[in-house]
N, C-alpha and C positions, 0 to 999 in steps of 0.2 A: 676611748676613755684617755688614749695618749695626752690630750689637750689640757686635759687639768691638772692640776696642782698639785703636788705629790707633796701630805706629810707628813711632816715629825713628830710625836711627841714625848716629854722630854719627864719625866716624876718629880714629886717632892722630897722632900729630907725621910729618911727611915722607913723610905716602902720600895718603890721597885715597878719595875715595866708594865708588873702585873697588872698595877690599879686601876690599867686603864686596858684590859681585859674585852670588858663586854664592851665600847667603844669599839677598840677596833677592830669587832669581829663586826659589831653594823657599818661599819663606813668600809669594808672588801667589800660585806654582800651588796652596799649601796654604790661599787666599780670603783673607791679610790685607792691610789695606793697608798699605803699607811705604814710606817712601823714606827715602835715605842721602844725608846731605849733608855739599857741600866748604868746611871753613873757608877764610876767609880769608888765618890765620897761616901755611900751606899757601905755600913758591912767593913771601913775599913780609915785608915788615919788620909786618905788624899783629900787634896784641898783644891781652891775655884776652878784651879791651874786643868788639872785635870778632866775637870769635868767636861771646862771648856772645852778641850781639847778632847776630849769622847764626841762630844757634840761636832765639831769639827769632821772626825773624822769621818760620822754619819752624812755629813750634809755634801762630803766629797765624794760618797758612794753612790750617792744619789742623784739625778738626774734633776735640774729646777727645772721650772717655778717648785718653793715649795716652802708652804704652812709651816713655822717654827711655832710650836706651841711646846708652852712649861706651865707648869701646877704650880705653885708655894714656889719652898728654893729652889723650883727648878729653873723661876723667871728670872734666877741667877747666872746662871750659867748660856742661857737662848741670850741675855743680855751680850755677856763678854761676848759672846761665839757669832751673832745674829750678822757681823757684815757681813758676810759668806757670801759672795757674789749668786750663788743660788735660792738665797731668802728671800720672797719675795712678798712675807704679811711676816709679824711677830702677833699672836698670841699669847695673854698672858691669863692664866686663872688662875681666878684665888690668888695672886701672884704677889712675888717681893721686886716689883721693878724702883731698881738700883740707879742712881747715877756713879760718877767716875770718886773712888775714893772712897764711896760709902761699902759695907756689908751686912748681914743682914741680924748681925750681933748692932752694927752703931745703927742701925734702923730702929732695935731697938729699943735704943733708951741710952747703948753703951753697954748692956750687960745681958745675958739670956734668961729668960724665964725662969723661978726657982723652982719649977715643976720639971724643969728638963736638969737630967740627971747627968755634970759633966764626972767622968773617970776614965785617966788613960789615952789622953786625946781624943774621946769618942763623946758621942751625947744620944742620952736615951734619954726617949719620948715619956716622961713620968720615972718617977727614984723605984719604983716597981710593978708589979705584971698590973696589982688593984690599980693602983693610979694609974697606966696607962690604957686600960678598959673604960674606966669612967672617966677620961678623956676622949678616948673615942665615941662610945656609947653619948654623952652628950651634944655631941657632932650631930648624930640620927636624927631623923623624924620621929614624932609619934608614936611610939608602939611598934619599935621595932624590936624582934628578940633582944632579950638579951645576950643569948649564943654567937649572934650575929658580931658583936662588938670583940668577944670577945675568941673571934673565930679573926677577926678581923687583927685584930692587937698582937695575936697570937703572929702575925706575919713578918710585925713591924723588926729590925735592927738598928743597929747602933749609926748616929750617922757623925761622920767626920768635924769634929770641935773646929778644922781649920775650911771647911769649906765654909762654916757659915764664920766663917772672922776673914772672908777671902775681898778684897775691896776690888771694886770692879773698876777696870781701866780702860773697856770700850763700850760704850753706849748706844749701841744698836737701833734703840730706839728715838733716839735724834736723831738716825736716820732713813729707819727704813718705816712705813703706817704700820701701827699701833691698833690693835683693838684687846680690851680689858673687861675678861667675863667675871662680876662683880655676885660672889656667891651671898644672896642676902639676908641668909637665915646658919650661914658662917658663927662660931661658936667659938676656932680656935686661930679665925686671923680674922679680926674686929669691921666686915665691913666698910665705918668711917676711915677706918688705916685703908683700907683697898683703895676705897674710892679718893683717899687725898695721893696716893701714889699712883693711880687714874690717872687723874686730873693734871699733876705735876706731870707725866707725861706725854699728854696730847691726847692721849688713848680715846676710839670710838670705847661707847660703856654699855655695854649688853650686862644686864641684868636677870640673873636665876635665881628662883625662891627656893634653893635647895642648902647642904651646910658646904662646907668644907671640901669634896670629894662630888660635881656634880655627874661626872665619870660612873660613878655606880652609884648613885641616887636618881637619876634618870638617864641615861643612858641614851635614849631617844632626843630626849631634849638638847641637851646638849653634845650628841651627830648636829644637829638639827641647827646650830648652834655655828659647827665648826663645818657642815658644809657651805653655808651660806658668806661665811671670811672667805671662803677656796675660792665659792663659785663671780662673787664680787673681786675677786683677785685675778680669775679668769680673764672676767671682764672687761676689768681694764689693761688688759695684757695688747 
C-alpha cells in the first residue's frame, strides 16, 4: 500500500480532529495511511498563521505524496499551506476556498453572522447552548434524535476571532489540482455559496446529498469520494 498517497484531514471551526473519527477508521480499514490534525485556533486566540504552520508541520512529518483535505474553515489553512511539495491534491469539503487578501469574515460580506457570539478574541457558534444546539440540529437529516445534536453541540469550543479575520497570502489552489465536495443539504454553508467558491477556484465539483459534515452523516460515502480522489492522483503519478 506504500505507493498510495497519504491523506491529511484538517477540521473546521469550533471542532477538532475528532469530527473525522468514523472516516479515519474506515480509511485505515481500507489500507490508507491517514492522519487528522488538531488546529491551534480552536479553543484559543491563535490565528491563521498558527493553523497554517500546524498543517505545514504535519506535512513535513508525512512522506509524500499527500491528499490534503480541509473541511469548512479548514479550507483556509490548507489553501495557505497547500503549496507544500508533499501535497499532490487539495480537497475542499463544504469549505471556504479563499483568494489572496480574503478572510472568512470578508467572504461573508465583511461581518460575522449575528448568531456567532464574539467575546475576548473568541467566537462561539450561537449566543448560548440552546442556540448552538438549534444550529447544529438544523443541519441534521430529518428524524435524527435530539440527543445527537445536544451531544455534538456540547463538544464545540470557541474559535479564535483572529483565525476568521486572517487573510490568505498564499493560494495553493492556483497551483495544485483541487476537488470540491459540495454538500447539497447544507444549512450552515449554503450550497450556492459553495458553488461560487468552487467554480472560481476551478475545482472539480463532487456533489453529495448531505448536510455540512458528510463524514459524520455518511462516512462510507465520504470515504468513497476521498478514495476516488486519492486513486486518481496515484494514477497521475
